[in-house]
C-alpha positions as CSV (number, residue, x, y, z in Angstrom):
1,M,23.5,33.3,0.9
2,E,21.3,31.4,-1.5
3,Q,23.3,29.2,-3.9
4,K,23.2,30.3,-7.5
5,H,21.7,27.9,-10.1
6,S,24.3,26.8,-12.7
7,I,23.9,26.6,-16.5
8,L,26.1,24.9,-19.1
9,I,25.7,26.4,-22.6
10,V,26.8,24.1,-25.5
11,D,26.8,25.7,-29.0
12,D,29.4,25.9,-31.8
13,E,28.5,29.5,-32.6
14,L,30.5,31.9,-30.5
15,S,28.0,34.7,-30.8
16,V,25.2,32.5,-29.4
17,R,27.4,31.3,-26.5
18,K,28.4,34.9,-25.6
19,S,24.8,36.2,-25.9
20,L,23.4,33.5,-23.7
21,E,26.2,33.8,-21.2
22,H,25.6,37.5,-20.9
23,W,21.9,37.1,-20.4
24,F,22.1,34.5,-17.7
25,L,25.0,36.2,-15.9
26,E,22.8,39.3,-15.6
27,D,20.0,37.1,-14.3
28,G,22.3,35.9,-11.5
29,F,23.2,32.4,-12.8
30,E,26.5,30.7,-12.6
31,V,27.4,30.1,-16.3
32,E,29.8,27.8,-18.2
33,T,30.1,27.4,-21.9
34,A,31.4,24.8,-24.4
35,E,31.8,24.9,-28.1
36,D,31.1,21.1,-28.7
37,G,30.0,17.9,-27.0
38,D,33.5,16.7,-26.1
39,E,34.2,20.0,-24.2
40,A,30.8,19.8,-22.5
41,L,31.6,16.3,-21.2
42,E,35.0,17.4,-19.9
43,K,33.3,20.2,-17.9
44,M,30.9,17.7,-16.5
45,N,33.9,15.8,-15.1
46,D,34.4,18.7,-12.7
47,Q,30.8,19.8,-12.1
48,L,27.1,18.8,-12.7
49,F,24.8,21.7,-13.8
50,D,21.2,22.5,-13.0
51,I,20.4,23.3,-16.6
52,Y,22.0,22.2,-19.9
53,L,21.3,24.4,-23.0
54,V,22.4,22.2,-26.0
55,D,22.5,23.1,-29.7
56,I,21.2,20.3,-31.8
57,K,23.4,20.9,-34.9
58,M,27.1,20.9,-34.0
59,P,30.3,19.5,-35.7
60,G,31.2,16.0,-34.4
61,M,28.8,15.0,-31.7
62,D,25.2,16.3,-32.4
63,G,22.9,17.6,-29.7
64,I,20.7,14.5,-29.4
65,T,23.8,12.3,-28.9
66,L,25.2,14.7,-26.3
67,Q,21.8,14.8,-24.5
68,K,21.8,11.0,-24.2
69,K,25.4,11.1,-22.7
70,I,24.4,13.9,-20.3
71,T,21.5,11.9,-18.9
72,E,23.7,8.8,-18.6
73,I,26.1,10.9,-16.4
74,H,23.4,13.0,-14.7
75,E,20.2,11.1,-14.5
76,D,18.0,14.0,-13.4
77,A,19.5,16.5,-15.8
78,L,17.3,19.3,-17.2
79,V,18.2,19.6,-20.9
80,I,16.8,22.3,-23.2
81,I,17.5,21.8,-26.9
82,I,18.4,24.8,-29.2
83,T,17.8,24.4,-32.9
84,A,17.7,26.4,-36.1
85,Y,16.0,23.5,-37.8
86,A,12.6,23.6,-36.2
87,S,10.7,20.5,-37.1
88,V,8.2,18.2,-35.4
89,D,10.6,15.3,-35.9
90,T,13.5,17.1,-34.2
91,A,11.3,18.1,-31.3
92,V,9.8,14.7,-30.8
93,E,13.2,13.1,-30.9
94,A,14.6,15.5,-28.3
95,L,11.6,15.2,-26.0
96,K,11.5,11.4,-26.4
97,H,15.0,11.2,-24.9
98,G,14.0,13.3,-21.9
99,A,14.6,17.0,-23.0
100,F,12.6,19.4,-20.9
101,D,11.7,21.5,-24.0
102,Y,13.3,23.0,-27.1
103,V,13.7,26.6,-28.5
104,T,14.4,27.8,-32.0
105,K,16.9,30.3,-33.3
106,P,16.9,33.3,-33.3
107,I,16.4,33.1,-29.5
108,D,14.2,35.6,-27.7
109,P,15.9,36.5,-24.3
110,D,12.6,36.8,-22.5
111,D,11.3,33.5,-23.8
112,M,14.5,31.7,-22.9
113,S,14.5,33.2,-19.4
114,N,10.9,32.1,-18.8
115,L,11.7,28.6,-20.1
116,V,14.7,28.2,-17.8
117,R,12.7,29.5,-14.8
118,N,9.9,27.0,-15.5
119,A,12.5,24.2,-15.8
120,L,14.0,25.1,-12.4
121,K,10.6,25.3,-10.8
122,Q,9.9,21.7,-12.0
123,K,13.3,20.6,-10.7
124,D,12.6,22.2,-7.3
125,L,9.1,20.6,-7.1
126,T,10.5,17.2,-8.1
127,E,13.1,17.4,-5.3
128,E,10.6,18.6,-2.8
129,N,8.3,15.7,-3.7
130,I,11.1,13.2,-3.1
131,R,11.8,14.8,0.3
132,L,8.2,14.7,1.3
133,K,7.9,11.0,0.2
134,E,10.9,10.2,2.4
135,Q,9.3,12.0,5.3
136,I,6.1,10.2,4.8
137,S,7.9,6.8,4.8
138,E,9.6,7.7,8.1
139,M,6.4,9.1,9.7
140,S,4.0,6.3,8.6
141,P,5.6,2.9,9.4
142,V,3.5,-0.1,8.8
143,D,1.9,-1.6,11.9
144,K,4.4,-4.0,13.5
145,I,4.0,-7.7,12.6
146,V,5.4,-9.8,15.4
147,G,6.7,-13.2,14.5
148,E,9.8,-15.1,15.4
149,S,8.6,-18.5,14.3
150,A,9.9,-20.2,11.1
151,E,6.3,-20.1,9.8
152,M,6.1,-16.3,10.1
153,Q,9.7,-15.8,8.7
154,R,8.4,-17.5,5.5
155,V,5.5,-15.1,5.4
156,F,7.9,-12.2,5.7
157,E,10.0,-13.5,2.8
158,M,6.9,-13.8,0.7
159,I,5.9,-10.2,1.5
160,D,9.3,-9.0,0.3
161,Q,9.1,-11.2,-2.8
162,V,5.7,-10.0,-4.0
163,A,5.5,-6.4,-2.7
164,D,6.8,-4.6,-5.8
165,A,5.6,-7.1,-8.4
166,D,2.1,-5.5,-8.7
167,S,0.6,-8.9,-8.9
168,T,-2.8,-9.8,-7.3
169,V,-2.3,-11.4,-3.9
170,L,-4.6,-13.8,-2.1
171,I,-3.9,-13.9,1.7
172,R,-5.4,-17.0,3.3
173,G,-5.8,-17.9,7.0
174,E,-8.3,-18.1,9.8
175,S,-10.1,-15.0,11.2
176,G,-7.8,-13.0,13.5
177,T,-4.5,-14.2,12.1
178,G,-3.6,-10.7,10.9
179,K,-4.3,-10.9,7.2
180,E,-5.0,-7.1,6.9
181,L,-1.7,-6.4,8.5
182,I,0.0,-8.6,5.8
183,A,-1.9,-6.6,3.1
184,K,-0.7,-3.3,4.6
185,A,2.8,-4.6,4.7
186,I,2.7,-5.5,1.1
187,H,1.3,-2.1,0.1
188,T,3.8,-0.2,2.3
189,K,6.8,-2.0,0.6
190,S,5.4,-1.4,-2.9
191,H,5.8,1.5,-5.3
192,R,2.2,2.4,-4.6
193,K,2.9,3.2,-1.0
194,Y,2.4,7.0,-1.5
195,Y,-1.2,6.3,-2.5
196,P,-3.9,4.9,-0.2
197,I,-4.7,1.3,0.6
198,V,-8.5,1.1,0.6
199,A,-10.0,-1.7,2.7
200,V,-13.4,-3.3,2.3
201,N,-14.7,-6.0,4.5
202,C,-17.0,-7.9,2.1
203,G,-18.3,-10.2,4.8
204,S,-19.7,-7.4,7.0
205,I,-21.6,-5.4,4.3
206,P,-24.9,-6.6,2.8
207,E,-24.8,-7.2,-1.0
208,T,-27.0,-4.2,-1.8
209,L,-24.7,-1.9,0.1
210,L,-21.5,-3.6,-1.1
211,E,-22.2,-2.7,-4.7
212,S,-22.5,1.0,-3.9
213,E,-19.5,0.8,-1.5
214,L,-17.3,-0.5,-4.3
215,F,-18.6,1.3,-7.4
216,G,-20.0,4.5,-5.9
217,H,-23.3,6.0,-7.1
218,E,-24.7,9.1,-8.7
219,K,-27.3,11.3,-7.1
220,G,-30.7,9.7,-7.3
221,A,-29.4,6.3,-8.2
222,F,-31.6,4.8,-5.5
223,T,-33.7,5.9,-2.6
224,G,-31.6,7.9,-0.2
225,A,-28.8,8.7,-2.7
226,Q,-28.9,12.4,-2.2
227,Y,-25.5,13.1,-3.7
228,R,-22.8,11.6,-5.8
229,R,-20.4,9.3,-4.0
230,K,-17.1,7.9,-5.1
231,G,-16.7,4.2,-4.5
232,K,-13.7,2.3,-3.1
233,L,-12.6,1.3,-6.6
234,E,-12.3,5.0,-7.5
235,L,-10.6,5.9,-4.3
236,A,-8.0,3.2,-4.7
237,D,-6.7,4.7,-8.0
238,H,-2.9,4.3,-8.1
239,G,-3.0,2.6,-4.7
240,T,-4.2,-0.8,-3.4
241,L,-7.7,-2.2,-3.0
242,F,-7.9,-4.7,-0.1
243,L,-11.0,-7.0,-0.2
244,D,-11.3,-8.9,3.0
245,E,-13.4,-12.0,3.2
246,I,-13.6,-12.2,-0.6
247,G,-15.2,-15.6,-0.3
248,D,-18.4,-14.1,1.0
249,I,-19.4,-12.0,-2.0
250,S,-22.5,-12.9,-4.0
251,S,-22.5,-14.5,-7.5
252,K,-23.6,-11.2,-9.0
253,M,-20.8,-9.3,-7.3
254,Q,-18.3,-12.0,-8.4
255,V,-19.3,-11.3,-12.1
256,D,-19.1,-7.5,-11.6
257,L,-15.7,-7.8,-9.9
258,L,-14.3,-10.0,-12.6
259,R,-15.3,-7.5,-15.2
260,V,-13.6,-4.7,-13.4
261,L,-10.4,-6.7,-12.9
262,E,-10.2,-7.5,-16.6
263,S,-10.7,-3.9,-17.8
264,K,-9.9,-1.7,-14.7
265,T,-13.0,0.3,-15.7
266,F,-16.5,0.6,-14.2
267,T,-19.5,2.9,-13.9
268,R,-21.1,4.3,-10.8
269,L,-24.6,3.1,-9.9
270,G,-27.1,5.2,-11.8
271,G,-24.3,6.6,-14.0
272,N,-23.1,6.2,-17.6
273,E,-19.6,7.6,-17.3
274,E,-16.9,4.9,-17.7
275,I,-14.3,5.4,-14.9
276,H,-10.8,4.0,-15.1
277,S,-8.9,3.1,-11.9
278,D,-5.3,1.8,-11.8
279,F,-5.3,-0.2,-8.5
280,R,-3.5,-3.2,-7.2
281,L,-5.8,-5.9,-5.8
282,I,-5.1,-7.8,-2.5
283,C,-7.7,-10.2,-1.3
284,A,-8.1,-12.2,1.9
285,T,-10.3,-15.1,2.9
286,N,-10.8,-17.6,5.7
287,K,-12.7,-19.9,3.4
288,N,-11.5,-22.9,1.4
289,L,-12.0,-21.3,-2.0
290,E,-11.1,-24.5,-3.9
291,Q,-14.0,-26.2,-2.2
292,S,-16.3,-23.2,-2.9
293,V,-15.4,-23.5,-6.6
294,E,-16.2,-27.2,-6.6
295,E,-19.5,-26.6,-5.0
296,G,-20.4,-23.8,-7.4
297,E,-20.4,-21.1,-4.8
298,F,-17.3,-19.2,-6.2
299,R,-16.5,-18.6,-9.9
300,K,-13.6,-20.5,-11.2
301,D,-12.5,-17.7,-13.5
302,L,-12.5,-15.2,-10.6
303,Y,-10.6,-17.6,-8.4
304,Y,-7.8,-17.9,-11.0
305,R,-7.8,-14.1,-11.4
306,I,-7.3,-13.4,-7.7
307,N,-5.1,-16.4,-6.8
308,V,-2.0,-15.2,-8.7
309,F,0.2,-15.2,-5.6
310,S,-1.0,-16.8,-2.4
311,I,0.2,-16.3,1.1
312,F,-1.0,-18.5,4.0
313,V,-0.9,-17.0,7.4
314,P,-0.7,-19.9,9.9
315,P,-3.0,-19.9,13.0
316,L,-1.5,-18.9,16.3
317,R,-1.8,-22.5,17.7
318,E,0.6,-23.6,14.9
319,R,3.3,-21.1,15.9
320,R,3.3,-21.1,19.7
321,S,6.7,-19.6,19.8
322,D,5.1,-16.3,18.8
323,I,2.5,-16.3,21.6
324,I,4.7,-14.7,24.3
325,P,6.5,-12.2,22.0
326,L,3.0,-11.1,20.7
327,A,1.7,-10.9,24.3
328,T,4.7,-8.8,25.3
329,Y,4.2,-6.5,22.3
330,F,0.5,-6.0,23.2
331,V,1.4,-5.2,26.8
332,R,3.7,-2.5,25.5
333,K,1.2,-1.2,23.1
334,Y,-1.6,-0.8,25.6
335,A,0.7,0.5,28.3
336,Q,1.4,3.4,25.9
337,S,-2.2,4.0,24.9
338,M,-3.5,3.8,28.4
339,A,-0.6,5.8,29.9
340,K,0.2,3.0,32.3
341,P,3.6,1.4,33.2
342,E,4.5,-1.8,31.3
343,R,3.9,-5.0,33.2
344,E,5.7,-8.3,33.2
345,L,3.8,-11.5,32.5
346,T,4.1,-13.9,35.4
347,D,5.2,-17.5,34.7
348,G,1.6,-18.6,35.5
349,A,0.2,-16.2,33.0
350,K,2.7,-17.3,30.3
351,E,1.8,-20.9,31.0
352,L,-1.9,-20.2,30.6
353,L,-1.3,-18.3,27.4
354,L,0.7,-21.1,25.9
355,Q,-1.9,-23.8,26.9
356,H,-4.8,-22.0,25.3
357,H,-5.9,-23.1,21.8
358,W,-6.6,-19.5,20.5
359,P,-9.5,-20.1,18.1
360,G,-9.7,-16.3,17.7
361,N,-5.9,-16.2,16.9
362,V,-3.9,-13.0,17.3
363,R,-7.0,-10.9,17.6
364,E,-8.2,-12.9,20.6
365,L,-4.8,-12.7,22.2
366,E,-4.7,-8.9,21.8
367,N,-8.1,-8.6,23.4
368,A,-7.1,-10.8,26.3
369,I,-4.0,-8.6,27.0
370,E,-6.0,-5.4,26.6
371,R,-8.5,-6.7,29.2
372,A,-5.7,-7.8,31.5
373,M,-4.2,-4.3,31.3
374,V,-7.6,-2.8,32.2
375,V,-8.5,-5.0,35.1
376,G,-5.0,-5.7,36.5
377,K,-4.2,-3.9,39.8
378,E,-0.6,-5.2,40.3
379,D,2.6,-4.3,38.5
380,V,2.5,-7.7,36.8
381,I,0.0,-9.6,34.7
382,S,-1.0,-12.8,36.4
383,S,-3.2,-15.6,35.4
384,D,-6.0,-14.1,37.4
385,D,-6.0,-11.0,35.2
386,L,-6.6,-13.0,32.0
387,P,-10.1,-13.7,30.7
388,L,-12.0,-16.5,32.5
389,Q,-12.5,-18.5,29.3
390,L,-8.8,-19.0,29.0
391,K,-8.7,-20.8,32.3
392,D,-11.7,-23.0,31.5
393,N,-10.4,-23.9,28.1
394,G,-6.7,-24.3,28.8
395,E,-6.4,-27.9,27.5
396,E,-8.4,-28.6,24.5
397,P,-9.7,-32.1,23.9
398,R,-7.3,-33.8,21.6
399,N,-9.9,-36.2,20.1
400,L,-12.1,-33.4,18.6
401,S,-11.7,-32.0,15.1
402,L,-10.8,-28.3,14.7
403,E,-14.4,-27.4,13.8
404,A,-15.7,-29.3,16.8
405,M,-13.3,-27.5,19.1
406,E,-14.3,-24.1,17.6
407,K,-18.0,-24.9,18.1
408,E,-17.5,-25.8,21.7
409,H,-15.4,-22.7,22.4
410,I,-18.0,-20.5,20.8
411,K,-20.8,-22.1,22.8
412,K,-18.8,-21.6,26.0
413,V,-18.1,-17.9,25.3
414,L,-21.7,-17.2,24.3
415,K,-22.9,-18.9,27.6
416,E,-20.5,-16.7,29.6
417,M,-21.7,-13.6,27.8
418,D,-25.4,-14.5,28.4
419,G,-25.8,-14.8,24.6
420,N,-24.6,-11.3,23.9
421,V,-23.2,-11.6,20.3
422,T,-21.4,-8.3,20.4
423,Q,-19.5,-9.1,23.6
424,S,-18.8,-12.7,22.5
425,A,-17.4,-11.5,19.2
426,K,-15.1,-9.1,21.1
427,V,-13.9,-11.9,23.4
428,L,-13.3,-14.3,20.4
429,G,-11.5,-11.6,18.5
430,I,-13.9,-11.7,15.4
431,D,-16.5,-9.3,14.1
432,R,-20.2,-9.8,14.7
433,V,-21.1,-10.9,11.2
434,T,-18.4,-13.6,11.3
435,L,-19.8,-14.8,14.6
436,Y,-23.4,-14.8,13.3
437,N,-22.2,-16.9,10.3
438,K,-20.5,-19.4,12.7
439,I,-23.5,-19.7,14.9
440,K,-25.7,-20.4,11.9
441,K,-23.1,-22.9,10.5
442,Y,-22.8,-24.9,13.7
443,G,-26.5,-24.6,14.6
444,I,-25.7,-23.1,18.0
445,E,-28.7,-22.1,20.1
446,R,-28.4,-18.9,22.3
């Protein structure tokens, strides 16, 4: 049988208590009554109720005071205030302290019955919302971040430290270190986790398109704008906006972004309506922003705005104890997605993985394991299954700078891929735009 809803009626007038008790018993409720606040609190020692009907004017403890005590004991209590002294001040005071609503004497049975039903509907919806959020949390775990090294343990501690603070976070590190995973972990551990995290790769979108991507546009705002489109800023309302490669945005976009961060308002391209968006900002970059500020390429005021809390994700070569656990994780991941049995890494394969410099970091390692799972014929992954460039580049020259080693590795991969940028970017574990930028930076001929 369905459990009855319970009501506690607190009123010093016997006639009111009896009338209300009779009405709600007829409606199928479980009803208790009390003539004052002290008796009501005693009854709450034995039972918590779904609804509390409380008279505001009683000898001794008044209704507002009793309401406060009820909510101290029963945090989610639904309290309806009854008063013969209808005034705005009385209503505001009751609602300010969490009352669901208030009614005035003489009480209309139908009005009271409807009010109680609405209160119970809200209670049921609130409880269902909590249950659904719990289910979402269980069904949507954040992508696993693998890291046993002391360096990654410090990163995990910083994620826990900043997750619920709502502060702007700047995640720093080379391409392929997993900065987006860190951003998702922060979002998933925050109070905004039931709203979306909206990601924008600023380095892969041309400036003209990035403005529309972020702010959205109205129909007819520019050639080809055939309909209104919401931008990422609007879609991130109540959630998190993740701007990857923030160091690549233009000077104009830096000004526009700074204005939005200061006011949390903006207008769509071609529009006049001011739109408010309550989002939390997380940025990521592989650039030295301090140097960019000194060279006048990045605004100092925007730098200070986004660098409230900084997390540095170390490159894979600086946390070699994570290489084999990561490789094992990727073997398991691709075994499941390819419906293949898991394979052990041979000692030769492990040695080769540990020797490699990993300029593409975790993304490059993942691609190497994915390829090995595709081409491997045996029940193990051997050194022969790993990409050729790992074997050719096992021991990096120790007398070269990091940039020089990166340049040499990019040149070698491009040569092996016959100058194909798309394939080379996949092998290196970076996107094409990033690779194009590095080719231009290092003056590499293809």
